[in-house]
ZASELO-124848 format. One line per 2 residues: number of its first residue (from 1); their letters; for each residue x, y, z of N, C-alpha, C. Coordinates in pm, whole numbers. Example, Ala and Ser with C-alpha at 12.3 -4.5 7.8 and 13.67 -1.06 7.14 Angstrom:
2
1 = as = 1319/-569/780/1230/-450/780/1320/-330/780  1285/-225/708/1367/-106/714/1290/3/787
***
This chain:
401
1 = mt = -10586/11801/8209/-10520/11754/8130/-10554/11689/8010  -10464/11678/7902/-10521/11619/7783/-10456/11470/7791
3 = ek = -10561/11374/7714/-10523/11244/7729/-10373/11197/7669  -10301/11115/7724/-10200/11085/7668/-10199/11022/7555
5 = kp = -10112/11058/7445/-10098/11007/7332/-10016/10872/7331  -10073/10765/7234/-9960/10644/7232/-9851/10665/7169
7 = gf = -9746/10594/7218/-9605/10617/7175/-9588/10570/7030  -9479/10584/6997/-9446/10543/6843/-9459/10390/6802
9 = fq = -9404/10319/6909/-9401/10169/6908/-9543/10131/6906  -9643/10184/6973/-9767/10133/6961/-9818/10161/6871
11 = rl = -9802/10284/6779/-9862/10346/6672/-9806/10258/6568  -9675/10206/6572/-9623/10127/6480/-9654/9985/6486
13 = fg = -9693/9920/6570/-9718/9772/6593/-9861/9764/6634  -9936/9856/6662/-10058/9834/6733/-10081/9754/6851
15 = tp = -9984/9759/6932/-9985/9665/7050/-9934/9766/7169  -10001/9752/7288/-9990/9839/7380/-9850/9801/7466
17 = pv = -9775/9895/7505/-9638/9862/7567/-9656/9789/7681  -9564/9708/7730/-9582/9612/7819/-9574/9709/7974
19 = qt = -9685/9679/8059/-9679/9769/8185/-9588/9695/8281  -9513/9782/8357/-9441/9727/8454/-9511/9722/8574
21 = pe = -9520/9594/8642/-9601/9562/8764/-9580/9652/8906  -9658/9700/8964/-9612/9790/9079/-9587/9674/9191
23 = qs = -9487/9733/9291/-9454/9666/9386/-9564/9675/9489  -9591/9542/9548/-9683/9528/9644/-9622/9488/9785
25 = pp = -9677/9530/9908/-9603/9494/10028/-9587/9350/10053  -9488/9307/10101/-9478/9164/10141/-9604/9100/10223
27 = et = -9628/8980/10168/-9741/8918/10256/-9695/8843/10383  -9773/8843/10465/-9753/8773/10623/-9756/8620/10605
29 = pv = -9659/8551/10639/-9660/8411/10614/-9754/8365/10707  -9839/8274/10679/-9965/8191/10742/-9909/8072/10811
31 = tp = -9933/8057/10919/-9894/7922/10981/-10011/7846/11009  -9987/7701/11022/-10072/7611/11017/-10178/7609/11142
33 = da = -10134/7678/11248/-10244/7718/11350/-10343/7815/11319  -10284/7919/11250/-10382/8010/11189/-10501/7972/11116
35 = ip = -10500/7843/11036/-10601/7806/10936/-10733/7757/11015  -10808/7780/11018/-10938/7742/11091/-10980/7598/11012
37 = di = -11024/7511/11121/-11082/7374/11040/-11232/7397/10975  -11219/7346/10852/-11324/7359/10803/-11391/7221/10752
39 = pe = -11528/7225/10801/-11567/7071/10779/-11594/7055/10630  -11546/6906/10588/-11569/6876/10470/-11691/6833/10422
41 = pe = -11765/6877/10302/-11906/6853/10255/-11941/6708/10239  -12064/6668/10273/-12071/6532/10274/-12104/6497/10107
43 = ae = -12062/6380/10079/-12088/6347/9937/-12225/6300/9916  -12309/6356/9831/-12440/6315/9804/-12444/6176/9712
45 = pp = -12518/6090/9739/-12548/5967/9656/-12580/6022/9496  -12544/5938/9406/-12555/5991/9257/-12722/5943/9239
47 = ep = -12760/6013/9178/-12892/6010/9130/-12902/5868/9032  -13011/5799/9042/-13015/5688/8962/-13051/5727/8825
49 = ve = -12978/5658/8714/-12997/5703/8588/-13104/5610/8533  -13200/5658/8453/-13301/5575/8392/-13250/5532/8251
51 = pa = -13265/5408/8240/-13200/5353/8098/-13275/5425/7982  -13204/5446/7877/-13261/5498/7769/-13340/5393/7684
53 = ep = -13432/5455/7639/-13519/5381/7532/-13454/5349/7428  -13450/5200/7368/-13401/5165/7250/-13479/5253/7128
55 = te = -13373/5301/7063/-13427/5373/6930/-13435/5302/6813  -13526/5276/6738/-13536/5211/6611/-13464/5264/6524
57 = pp = -13381/5164/6440/-13294/5248/6330/-13404/5321/6230  -13364/5421/6162/-13421/5480/6051/-13454/5367/5940
59 = pa = -13579/5372/5880/-13619/5287/5782/-13524/5297/5652  -13467/5198/5614/-13369/5232/5483/-13457/5274/5363
61 = pk = -13396/5355/5298/-13466/5437/5192/-13502/5346/5076  -13622/5364/5019/-13674/5254/4934/-13614/5303/4777
63 = hd = -13559/5201/4719/-13509/5236/4567/-13598/5177/4465  -13653/5226/4381/-13712/5157/4252/-13603/5113/4148
65 = wp = -13526/5000/4211/-13445/4947/4102/-13496/4888/3988  -13444/4887/3853/-13478/4811/3736/-13492/4662/3755
67 = pg = -13590/4598/3701/-13580/4458/3719/-13472/4400/3640  -13416/4294/3724/-13296/4212/3657/-13309/4123/3540
69 = pp = -13227/4046/3509/-13239/3939/3404/-13340/3820/3477  -13406/3726/3393/-13454/3628/3467/-13383/3545/3529
71 = et = -13258/3520/3484/-13160/3437/3548/-13157/3455/3714  -13182/3585/3765/-13175/3614/3889/-13284/3618/3982
73 = tp = -13409/3569/3926/-13526/3567/4019/-13522/3433/4077  -13563/3424/4203/-13586/3313/4287/-13640/3200/4202
75 = dy = -13762/3247/4139/-13838/3134/4056/-13760/3070/3952  -13676/3134/3897/-13582/3077/3791/-13466/2974/3839
77 = ie = -13427/3031/3978/-13324/2965/4042/-13372/2821/4074  -13485/2817/4137/-13560/2703/4197/-13579/2600/4067
79 = dv = -13618/2656/3968/-13657/2552/3832/-13543/2495/3800  -13400/2569/3792/-13297/2526/3737/-13253/2396/3821
81 = ed = -13245/2446/3972/-13208/2329/4093/-13273/2216/4055  -13436/2217/4035/-13517/2097/4010/-13469/2028/3896
83 = dl = -13437/2105/3778/-13386/2023/3669/-13271/1947/3691  -13181/2021/3767/-13054/1941/3790/-13070/1835/3876
85 = aa = -13150/1837/3969/-13187/1741/4083/-13245/1597/3985  -13324/1642/3893/-13398/1531/3823/-13325/1468/3708
87 = ap = -13236/1535/3662/-13137/1485/3553/-13056/1345/3603  -13078/1258/3529/-12995/1131/3594/-12839/1145/3549
89 = qp = -12750/1116/3645/-12619/1127/3628/-12565/1031/3515  -12497/1067/3428/-12445/944/3336/-12333/847/3412
91 = va = -12380/734/3389/-12273/637/3414/-12173/581/3358  -12025/616/3397/-11925/572/3323/-11916/435/3289
93 = ep = -11923/411/3164/-11899/255/3147/-11756/194/3165  -11757/97/3227/-11621/29/3233/-11548/12/3107
95 = eq = -11407/35/3142/-11325/16/3027/-11320/-141/2971  -11348/-155/2874/-11332/-288/2799/-11186/-338/2816
97 = pk = -11150/-470/2863/-11013/-510/2852/-10953/-543/2711  -10838/-492/2683/-10814/-505/2554/-10765/-660/2511
99 = gw = -10777/-695/2393/-10756/-833/2351/-10596/-836/2334  -10549/-948/2307/-10395/-988/2323/-10347/-895/2200
101 = fa = -10406/-899/2094/-10333/-845/1965/-10335/-696/2005  -10457/-618/2066/-10432/-480/2071/-10322/-473/2173
103 = rl = -10292/-538/2281/-10183/-502/2379/-10043/-522/2318  -10058/-622/2236/-9914/-668/2160/-9901/-534/2021
105 = as = -9998/-471/1996/-9969/-372/1874/-9918/-260/1979  -10000/-234/2081/-9955/-123/2171/-9814/-110/2209
107 = gl = -9776/-260/2271/-9665/-264/2332/-9546/-251/2196  -9573/-294/2090/-9482/-285/1986/-9475/-144/1894
109 = kr = -9568/-58/1948/-9604/78/1867/-9462/141/1828  -9370/161/1936/-9241/237/1917/-9169/146/1816
111 = ss = -9150/27/1825/-9083/-38/1695/-9158/-28/1574  -9277/-49/1582/-9379/-25/1456/-9345/107/1399
113 = dn = -9372/215/1485/-9354/345/1424/-9239/387/1380  -9114/346/1441/-9001/384/1392/-8971/293/1234
115 = lt = -9004/192/1253/-8980/99/1125/-9081/158/998  -9200/168/1041/-9303/231/916/-9275/354/866
117 = ns = -9244/449/975/-9217/580/923/-9086/587/845  -8986/498/870/-8848/502/789/-8897/454/637
119 = it = -8989/355/646/-9017/304/508/-9087/411/444  -9192/471/497/-9269/555/416/-9186/678/354
121 = sv = -9064/723/440/-8979/818/396/-8927/785/253  -8901/643/260/-8817/600/139/-8923/581/25
123 = ft = -9023/531/44/-9105/521/-76/-9233/621/-68  -9225/698/-165/-9316/814/-180/-9390/801/-317
125 = kr = -9453/709/-351/-9519/665/-475/-9416/697/-595  -9300/622/-594/-9187/631/-715/-9188/478/-759
127 = kl = -9114/482/-863/-9091/341/-927/-8985/281/-836  -8948/144/-826/-8872/64/-755/-8730/62/-838
129 = da = -8631/109/-781/-8500/101/-844/-8410/44/-763  -8273/31/-812/-8181/-6/-721/-8150/70/-605
131 = at = -8141/218/-620/-8128/296/-511/-8213/302/-405  -8334/270/-436/-8450/273/-330/-8447/128/-257
133 = ld = -8413/29/-322/-8377/-100/-273/-8256/-97/-154  -8145/-26/-199/-8049/-26/-105/-8083/61/1
135 = el = -8164/172/12/-8199/244/97/-8300/182/189  -8379/104/136/-8464/21/219/-8397/-72/310
137 = ed = -8286/-141/256/-8210/-234/320/-8128/-175/430  -8090/-57/425/-8037/3/535/-8129/23/643
139 = vl = -8241/62/598/-8351/95/706/-8387/-28/793  -8411/-127/712/-8436/-266/785/-8321/-319/866
141 = iq = -8188/-302/833/-8084/-324/921/-8086/-236/1046  -8096/-120/1028/-8112/-34/1132/-8210/-61/1252
143 = ad = -8323/-136/1195/-8425/-169/1288/-8406/-284/1355  -8277/-352/1345/-8232/-483/1421/-8292/-599/1370
145 = lg = -8373/-598/1242/-8432/-711/1190/-8308/-811/1129  -8197/-761/1125/-8086/-861/1074/-8071/-838/926
147 = id = -7950/-874/893/-7925/-868/750/-7969/-960/648  -7982/-1102/711/-8045/-1213/632/-8194/-1160/593
149 = ta = -8278/-1105/679/-8436/-1079/673/-8440/-953/580  -8353/-888/596/-8337/-722/524/-8298/-775/400
151 = ma = -8210/-836/355/-8198/-902/216/-8308/-984/152  -8369/-1073/261/-8475/-1145/187/-8603/-1048/139
153 = it = -8626/-951/222/-8736/-859/183/-8713/-771/54  -8586/-717/60/-8545/-640/-76/-8541/-740/-185
155 = et = -8516/-857/-192/-8509/-953/-292/-8628/-983/-332  -8744/-998/-246/-8874/-1036/-284/-8933/-892/-371
157 = lr = -8895/-772/-312/-8937/-667/-378/-8908/-643/-537  -8734/-696/-545/-8672/-694/-656/-8731/-767/-765
159 = rd = -8787/-886/-712/-8819/-989/-798/-8966/-957/-851  -9054/-922/-766/-9195/-889/-804/-9231/-751/-844
161 = rf = -9148/-646/-773/-9207/-524/-816/-9120/-411/-876  -8973/-475/-926/-8892/-403/-964/-8923/-320/-1091
163 = dk = -8901/-179/-1096/-8943/-88/-1205/-9096/-62/-1201  -9145/-74/-1078/-9300/-71/-1109/-9323/41/-968
165 = dv = -9430/120/-959/-9463/183/-866/-9490/119/-731  -9445/154/-629/-9447/104/-492/-9467/196/-393
167 = sg = -9566/147/-309/-9612/236/-186/-9546/179/-65  -9559/274/66/-9524/207/179/-9607/78/210
169 = ed = -9730/108/183/-9810/-14/218/-9782/-138/151  -9731/-133/39/-9684/-249/-42/-9555/-324/32
171 = vr = -9476/-223/74/-9352/-269/144/-9379/-334/282  -9486/-277/355/-9526/-324/480/-9570/-461/470
173 = av = -9655/-474/364/-9702/-609/341/-9618/-718/344  -9490/-679/236/-9399/-784/226/-9325/-801/348
175 = la = -9297/-692/429/-9241/-723/550/-9296/-796/653  -9434/-794/648/-9505/-864/757/-9503/-1019/704
177 = ae = -9496/-1062/565/-9486/-1184/517/-9358/-1234/540  -9257/-1163/545/-9114/-1227/542/-9091/-1235/696
179 = ve = -9121/-1138/778/-9100/-1172/930/-9175/-1284/986  -9315/-1315/931/-9383/-1452/971/-9322/-1577/933
181 = kv = -9259/-1546/810/-9184/-1663/752/-9072/-1697/845  -8997/-1607/909/-8876/-1628/993/-8931/-1676/1118
183 = lg = -9034/-1631/1177/-9074/-1678/1325/-9167/-1774/1324  -9226/-1811/1228/-9328/-1914/1239/-9263/-2057/1272
185 = pv = -9132/-2105/1227/-9073/-2232/1280/-9057/-2217/1427  -9026/-2086/1489/-8982/-2106/1626/-9068/-2067/1735
187 = ae = -9214/-2029/1687/-9344/-2007/1771/-9387/-2116/1830  -9318/-2171/1950/-9351/-2299/2019/-9403/-2289/2167
189 = pl = -9514/-2322/2187/-9563/-2304/2350/-9479/-2378/2412  -9474/-2358/2549/-9402/-2445/2646/-9466/-2527/2701
191 = vv = -9444/-2674/2668/-9514/-2766/2709/-9470/-2859/2815  -9574/-2856/2943/-9501/-2918/3072/-9535/-3063/3053
193 = ds = -9441/-3160/3044/-9471/-3286/3044/-9504/-3354/3196  -9619/-3373/3187/-9688/-3437/3311/-9614/-3539/3370
195 = sk = -9539/-3632/3290/-9481/-3758/3355/-9338/-3718/3423  -9313/-3594/3397/-9180/-3536/3483/-9272/-3477/3617
197 = kp = -9235/-3537/3733/-9281/-3481/3863/-9151/-3441/3947  -9127/-3338/3977/-9163/-3224/3916/-9111/-3171/3756
199 = fi = -9163/-3115/3705/-9099/-3046/3578/-9035/-2928/3598  -8900/-2918/3586/-8802/-2847/3637/-8774/-2736/3536
201 = il = -8798/-2611/3577/-8760/-2488/3484/-8651/-2409/3537  -8543/-2379/3466/-8434/-2302/3510/-8451/-2163/3446
203 = mi = -8467/-2067/3516/-8465/-1939/3451/-8311/-1860/3467  -8271/-1811/3357/-8138/-1751/3337/-8140/-1625/3252
205 = gv = -8029/-1546/3275/-8048/-1419/3201/-7953/-1340/3244  -7922/-1216/3200/-7848/-1118/3257/-7920/-1024/3361
207 = ng = -7856/-946/3437/-7903/-852/3535/-8029/-780/3461  -8138/-758/3541/-8246/-680/3491/-8321/-728/3354
209 = sg = -8313/-840/3350/-8388/-868/3218/-8527/-931/3236  -8558/-928/3377/-8698/-960/3419/-8737/-1103/3450
211 = kt = -8626/-1168/3486/-8649/-1317/3530/-8737/-1345/3640  -8721/-1281/3744/-8807/-1300/3864/-8945/-1257/3831
213 = tt = -8982/-1149/3762/-9115/-1097/3742/-9160/-1218/3652  -9108/-1264/3543/-9152/-1385/3464/-9189/-1503/3520
215 = ig = -9105/-1522/3623/-9122/-1647/3711/-9271/-1623/3793  -9273/-1531/3821/-9418/-1491/3904/-9527/-1512/3814
217 = kl = -9511/-1460/3682/-9618/-1460/3614/-9655/-1608/3537  -9531/-1669/3520/-9565/-1816/3489/-9624/-1900/3589
219 = aq = -9572/-1871/3730/-9634/-1939/3832/-9793/-1935/3838  -9818/-1802/3805/-9968/-1772/3818/-10031/-1837/3691
221 = kf = -9986/-1831/3581/-10058/-1919/3473/-10062/-2070/3505  -9957/-2136/3555/-9956/-2275/3586/-10070/-2295/3675
223 = aa = -10051/-2207/3791/-10165/-2242/3908/-10290/-2226/3840  -10325/-2143/3770/-10469/-2109/3721/-10489/-2247/3603
225 = eg = -10416/-2313/3567/-10446/-2445/3478/-10445/-2570/3597  -10446/-2526/3718/-10470/-2632/3820/-10335/-2705/3856
227 = ks = -10221/-2652/3815/-10084/-2733/3845/-10029/-2687/3982  -9981/-2780/4050/-9920/-2752/4180/-9772/-2692/4146
229 = vm = -9728/-2576/4218/-9613/-2514/4157/-9537/-2492/4279  -9400/-2511/4269/-9295/-2453/4375/-9194/-2367/4321
231 = la = -9161/-2264/4395/-9063/-2150/4346/-8926/-2180/4425  -8812/-2167/4371/-8689/-2166/4437/-8625/-2035/4420
233 = ag = -8600/-1955/4520/-8523/-1818/4514/-8365/-1833/4485  -8340/-1887/4383/-8184/-1911/4363/-8113/-1778/4339
235 = dt = -8149/-1659/4322/-8101/-1529/4313/-8058/-1506/4465  -7964/-1551/4498/-7923/-1525/4653/-7820/-1425/4660
237 = fr = -7779/-1332/4558/-7693/-1227/4545/-7787/-1098/4593  -7930/-1096/4583/-8002/-1000/4591/-8100/-1013/4686
239 = aa = -8138/-949/4798/-8227/-983/4891/-8357/-953/4864  -8352/-855/4756/-8464/-778/4697/-8531/-908/4618
241 = ai = -8472/-994/4540/-8506/-1084/4441/-8587/-1198/4551  -8530/-1221/4644/-8580/-1318/4735/-8722/-1276/4785
243 = eq = -8738/-1125/4813/-8847/-1103/4876/-8964/-1083/4770  -8905/-1036/4648/-9018/-1016/4535/-9069/-1162/4504
245 = lq = -8982/-1287/4494/-9029/-1397/4463/-9139/-1473/4582  -9092/-1422/4724/-9178/-1459/4815/-9338/-1388/4801
247 = vw = -9339/-1267/4743/-9455/-1207/4720/-9535/-1286/4613  -9458/-1310/4534/-9531/-1370/4420/-9566/-1523/4455
249 = gq = -9503/-1580/4539/-9557/-1707/4604/-9698/-1711/4676  -9699/-1596/4758/-9811/-1554/4837/-9932/-1544/4738
251 = rt = -9918/-1469/4625/-10028/-1435/4531/-10076/-1553/4467  -9978/-1672/4445/-10011/-1777/4348/-10021/-1910/4461
253 = ga = -10011/-1890/4581/-10006/-1999/4684/-9908/-2110/4668  -9790/-2050/4599/-9683/-2134/4576/-9587/-2130/4679
255 = pv = -9537/-2258/4741/-9431/-2243/4852/-9305/-2196/4782  -9223/-2123/4846/-9093/-2059/4801/-8980/-2116/4886
257 = ia = -8887/-2187/4814/-8775/-2239/4888/-8669/-2130/4894  -8612/-2082/5002/-8533/-1938/5013/-8414/-1971/5121
259 = kp = -8314/-1905/5116/-8221/-1899/5232/-8177/-1745/5247  -8119/-1718/5353/-8049/-1591/5357/-7965/-1552/5247
261 = ag = -7966/-1419/5202/-7906/-1338/5099/-7741/-1400/5125  -7683/-1454/5016/-7544/-1474/5009/-7509/-1635/5034
263 = ad = -7621/-1693/5035/-7623/-1843/5071/-7581/-1911/4929  -7532/-2030/4932/-7499/-2106/4830/-7604/-2157/4741
265 = as = -7612/-2092/4599/-7728/-2104/4533/-7735/-2255/4472  -7641/-2323/4466/-7635/-2456/4410/-7711/-2544/4513
267 = gl = -7667/-2517/4659/-7745/-2598/4769/-7871/-2567/4765  -7913/-2457/4727/-8056/-2410/4740/-8123/-2502/4638
269 = af = -8056/-2498/4528/-8136/-2560/4416/-8146/-2709/4439  -8049/-2779/4496/-8052/-2926/4563/-8161/-2951/4633
271 = da = -8177/-2862/4742/-8276/-2861/4845/-8421/-2844/4799  -8446/-2752/4680/-8543/-2733/4618/-8594/-2863/4558
273 = vt = -8491/-2917/4470/-8550/-3039/4370/-8588/-3139/4479  -8515/-3170/4577/-8546/-3278/4664/-8682/-3283/4739
275 = ra = -8724/-3152/4767/-8841/-3109/4838/-8951/-3134/4736  -8931/-3073/4602/-9043/-3076/4512/-9072/-3226/4482
277 = ka = -8975/-3299/4470/-9001/-3431/4441/-9054/-3513/4552  -9034/-3492/4673/-9103/-3562/4799/-9233/-3508/4801
279 = eg = -9278/-3413/4756/-9426/-3356/4771/-9517/-3356/4634  -9442/-3429/4529/-9502/-3455/4420/-9566/-3330/4344
281 = rd = -9463/-3232/4333/-9507/-3087/4279/-9511/-3129/4133  -9591/-3068/4051/-9611/-3065/3931/-9492/-2977/3842
283 = vl = -9469/-2879/3905/-9380/-2775/3826/-9285/-2718/3927  -9147/-2709/3921/-9069/-2644/4010/-8980/-2535/3931
285 = ii = -9000/-2425/3944/-8936/-2297/3876/-8821/-2262/3969  -8696/-2257/3920/-8593/-2209/3991/-8528/-2077/3912
287 = dt = -8504/-1968/4015/-8464/-1845/3984/-8299/-1853/3985  -8229/-1787/3925/-8086/-1754/3928/-8042/-1629/3944
289 = ag = -7939/-1598/3971/-7885/-1457/3991/-7853/-1407/3830  -7876/-1264/3813/-7851/-1228/3685/-7693/-1229/3675
291 = rl = -7617/-1252/3559/-7499/-1266/3514/-7471/-1228/3387  -7357/-1152/3374/-7316/-1108/3230/-7258/-1222/3175
293 = qn = -7283/-1252/3026/-7244/-1354/2978/-7075/-1354/2956  -7005/-1247/2985/-6887/-1227/2960/-6791/-1267/3093
295 = rd = -6874/-1288/3191/-6794/-1295/3344/-6782/-1464/3351  -6685/-1525/3338/-6657/-1661/3325/-6682/-1710/3470
297 = el = -6654/-1653/3575/-6662/-1704/3703/-6804/-1726/3740  -6889/-1633/3691/-7013/-1641/3714/-7072/-1763/3604
299 = mn = -7045/-1761/3515/-7100/-1869/3418/-7072/-2004/3481  -6962/-2010/3541/-6902/-2129/3610/-6997/-2166/3732
301 = el = -7045/-2079/3766/-7135/-2089/3898/-7271/-2164/3842  -7315/-2103/3726/-7433/-2144/3678/-7416/-2279/3608
303 = ek = -7317/-2321/3563/-7278/-2457/3526/-7287/-2560/3655  -7230/-2525/3774/-7246/-2605/3899/-7372/-2624/3940
305 = ii = -7461/-2502/3922/-7611/-2516/3971/-7663/-2640/3876  -7649/-2643/3759/-7695/-2752/3674/-7636/-2893/3698
307 = rv = -7518/-2890/3746/-7457/-3030/3785/-7528/-3063/3923  -7549/-2994/3998/-7624/-3034/4129/-7756/-3078/4096
309 = ik = -7837/-3008/4017/-7973/-3060/3981/-7964/-3179/3940  -7856/-3217/3841/-7869/-3341/3781/-7845/-3463/3843
311 = kv = -7785/-3423/3993/-7753/-3520/4091/-7879/-3582/4135  -7977/-3503/4134/-8113/-3529/4183/-8196/-3587/4116
313 = ep = -8210/-3529/3986/-8284/-3558/3857/-8197/-3570/3753  -8146/-3674/3694/-8043/-3676/3612/-8081/-3608/3471
315 = da = -8219/-3611/3421/-8250/-3558/3287/-8286/-3401/3307  -8280/-3371/3436/-8324/-3220/3451/-8206/-3125/3445
317 = ph = -8226/-2982/3423/-8352/-2920/3410/-8420/-2965/3280  -8555/-2957/3283/-8617/-3028/3178/-8648/-2896/3069
319 = at = -8637/-2781/3125/-8647/-2661/3027/-8560/-2545/3094  -8472/-2487/3012/-8367/-2391/3042/-8414/-2246/2974
321 = ll = -8484/-2190/3033/-8539/-2067/2961/-8451/-1942/2973  -8399/-1884/2876/-8335/-1762/2885/-8420/-1644/2874
323 = tl = -8404/-1547/2958/-8506/-1423/2959/-8400/-1313/2889  -8481/-1275/2770/-8400/-1157/2705/-8474/-1020/2714
325 = da = -8387/-923/2738/-8447/-786/2726/-8452/-726/2602  -8573/-683/2542/-8581/-646/2407/-8491/-505/2403
327 = tt = -8480/-425/2486/-8409/-306/2503/-8256/-311/2493  -8213/-430/2494/-8072/-436/2470/-8003/-453/2331
329 = gq = -8115/-488/2227/-8067/-466/2091/-7968/-580/2061  -7889/-545/1985/-7781/-658/1921/-7713/-729/2022
331 = na = -7692/-659/2149/-7639/-738/2257/-7709/-881/2282  -7822/-869/2271/-7911/-1017/2310/-7860/-1120/2199
333 = lk = -7820/-1098/2105/-7742/-1203/2007/-7640/-1272/2061  -7537/-1192/2137/-7444/-1251/2219/-7495/-1314/2333
335 = qv = -7585/-1267/2411/-7622/-1344/2520/-7689/-1497/2482  -7764/-1487/2376/-7807/-1618/2317/-7700/-1729/2295
337 = ei = -7581/-1671/2230/-7487/-1753/2204/-7426/-1782/2326  -7376/-1722/2420/-7316/-1757/2514/-7377/-1850/2624
339 = fg = -7499/-1805/2649/-7571/-1883/2751/-7616/-2013/2684  -7627/-2046/2555/-7643/-2163/2488/-7529/-2230/2500
341 = qr = -7420/-2193/2488/-7299/-2267/2488/-7274/-2316/2646  -7306/-2253/2742/-7261/-2277/2881/-7405/-2333/2945
343 = ag = -7520/-2304/2917/-7633/-2349/3011/-7698/-2431/2936  -7694/-2450/2806/-7783/-2553/2727/-7947/-2488/2720
345 = vt = -7951/-2356/2641/-8069/-2311/2639/-8153/-2376/2554  -8288/-2407/2614/-8388/-2490/2536/-8496/-2391/2485
347 = gl = -8509/-2260/2543/-8625/-2174/2472/-8598/-2034/2535  -8663/-1936/2462/-8645/-1794/2495/-8785/-1729/2526
349 = vm = -8761/-1615/2624/-8885/-1574/2655/-8826/-1400/2650  -8889/-1323/2585/-8856/-1199/2522/-8936/-1096/2604
351 = tk = -8876/-1000/2689/-8957/-922/2776/-8934/-781/2721  -8998/-666/2780/-9002/-541/2757/-8997/-503/2634
353 = ld = -9072/-562/2541/-9102/-510/2403/-9160/-377/2386  -9235/-352/2510/-9310/-232/2511/-9228/-104/2555
355 = gt = -9112/-129/2582/-9029/-11/2622/-8903/9/2505  -8913/-31/2384/-8815/-14/2301/-8862/11/2169
357 = ar = -8774/64/2069/-8806/71/1929/-8724/-34/1856  -8658/-125/1917/-8572/-237/1860/-8637/-363/1891
359 = gg = -8758/-378/1871/-8839/-516/1887/-8795/-620/1783  -8740/-566/1655/-8697/-646/1539/-8586/-736/1571
361 = il = -8518/-717/1669/-8394/-796/1726/-8460/-951/1732  -8584/-968/1778/-8606/-1129/1784/-8629/-1183/1656
363 = va = -8638/-1103/1554/-8652/-1158/1418/-8502/-1214/1393  -8415/-1118/1428/-8275/-1163/1395/-8227/-1282/1465
365 = ia = -8253/-1295/1605/-8237/-1384/1683/-8305/-1527/1633  -8419/-1520/1594/-8481/-1647/1548/-8415/-1703/1395
367 = kk = -8385/-1607/1329/-8312/-1610/1185/-8163/-1680/1206  -8103/-1646/1321/-7941/-1714/1341/-7963/-1827/1445
369 = fg = -8050/-1837/1524/-8044/-1954/1629/-8121/-2049/1615  -8252/-2014/1570/-8372/-2127/1550/-8420/-2171/1681
371 = lp = -8386/-2094/1794/-8437/-2162/1920/-8594/-2110/1956  -8663/-2211/2010/-8816/-2192/2028/-8831/-2059/2121
373 = vh = -8932/-1977/2066/-8978/-1849/2147/-9100/-1897/2223  -9109/-1905/2354/-9219/-1963/2411/-9317/-1849/2447
375 = yi = -9250/-1734/2500/-9340/-1623/2541/-9279/-1468/2511  -9356/-1392/2512/-9304/-1261/2504/-9396/-1174/2582
377 = gv = -9332/-1065/2636/-9390/-955/2740/-9404/-828/2668  -9518/-763/2691/-9535/-628/2675/-9589/-533/2771
379 = ge = -9575/-576/2895/-9611/-500/3002/-9582/-555/3132  -9637/-491/3239/-9602/-535/3388/-9715/-645/3427
381 = gv = -9829/-634/3374/-9945/-729/3431/-9939/-867/3378  -9995/-977/3451/-9987/-1115/3434/-10031/-1122/3288
383 = gd = -10159/-1048/3246/-10192/-1088/3120/-10092/-1025/2998  -9995/-948/3029/-9897/-896/2944/-9791/-994/2918
385 = le = -9799/-1124/2950/-9694/-1232/2919/-9786/-1338/2853  -9766/-1350/2717/-9846/-1452/2660/-9753/-1547/2568
387 = pf = -9804/-1656/2528/-9747/-1763/2412/-9714/-1671/2301  -9599/-1688/2233/-9562/-1635/2128/-9640/-1668/1984
389 = ea = -9685/-1583/1931/-9762/-1598/1790/-9713/-1526/1688  -9638/-1594/1593/-9562/-1541/1492/-9641/-1467/1405
391 = ad = -9775/-1480/1370/-9853/-1392/1272/-9897/-1290/1337  -9930/-1285/1468/-9955/-1160/1536/-9827/-1055/1550
393 = fa = -9729/-1113/1587/-9618/-1046/1593/-9574/-962/1455  -9569/-1026/1383/-9533/-974/1209/-9629/-876/1181
395 = ra = -9753/-891/1195/-9856/-785/1169/-9841/-667/1268  -9823/-685/1411/-9813/-579/1491/-9672/-501/1451
397 = ia = -9565/-549/1414/-9451/-472/1400/-9443/-415/1262  -9518/-475/1173/-9536/-390/1017/-9641/-303/1036
399 = gr = -9700/-288/1141/-9804/-185/1144/-9943/-198/1080  -9953/-342/1074/-10073/-368/986/-10184/-417/1066
401 = d = -10265/-305/1143/-10365/-344/1232/-10482/-409/1164
***
């Protein structure tokens, strides 16, 4: 027979056709009894595995790198470290404390800059004429120097320099001279009369003018002079004011007469004067609550405090100091007027001159009322409250360092 040729499907796809399995006879089922017992082979113990010897890592390939800059060599780094260790560290020199005029000029800088810049803008090396004088007068009035002082300065320039070339420096010189002329008569130090024991100082003013802080600074100054001081926390409306005065008392070693917030202020003043007399204190400073000058009921209360003090010491208070906040500007004029009428102000303390460009208001106050100016303040430190000097103030506000 010839070999059977592949079919068409196989020739087309190249795969053999599926063979149909032949049928086999059915297997006889095996029962469990027919299976012979075959013993299980015994497990052989595993052979011990010898530890593999550690293999050394292959040596790193050596590269011939080009030499780096000298800054990367160990010798160079060691030399630099030695030089740094040997070099002495510069010692910062302690900052020299500023003198009073430097602090005053710094505190009045905003007022001075505002005034001198305005003057410079008016005078640009031109001849002095009527229009220029009118413009200068407006500048001086806006600086709160007051109409009288502004007119005095312009009249001096009109008399001496009219129709002549005038510079800003010329005007500042005249400004300083006129300001000193106004302030000179009122620059009076506060004198504590040693024959009055105690010398009673009553501090008054509106809210936030710096009364309590000024009391603390004065107490420290008097204590440094060897005077025995007592303080009275008469601002019974504010618990914070009582605590603040007690802190100042601890700093200065001065006893503080205080009562709970809301207590009667006139009764506290009576107790303070009585105790200060009994202890023979040199100075008694009485704080009072801040009050607006247009609140009649509060001004009546202040008058009551003064009457009660006089019951113990007929000629007291020996000094009634009005604390003025320079930032209030023209309102300070009204404060001086009303407090002077109701409480008999004997002297002024001007505070916060460092926080305003309106320091010229002190000139207007001095010109109108002529009250002594005892102290001015240009900062928070004790040394920033100093006796008033007219010449220093005039130079500082005119920008003539």
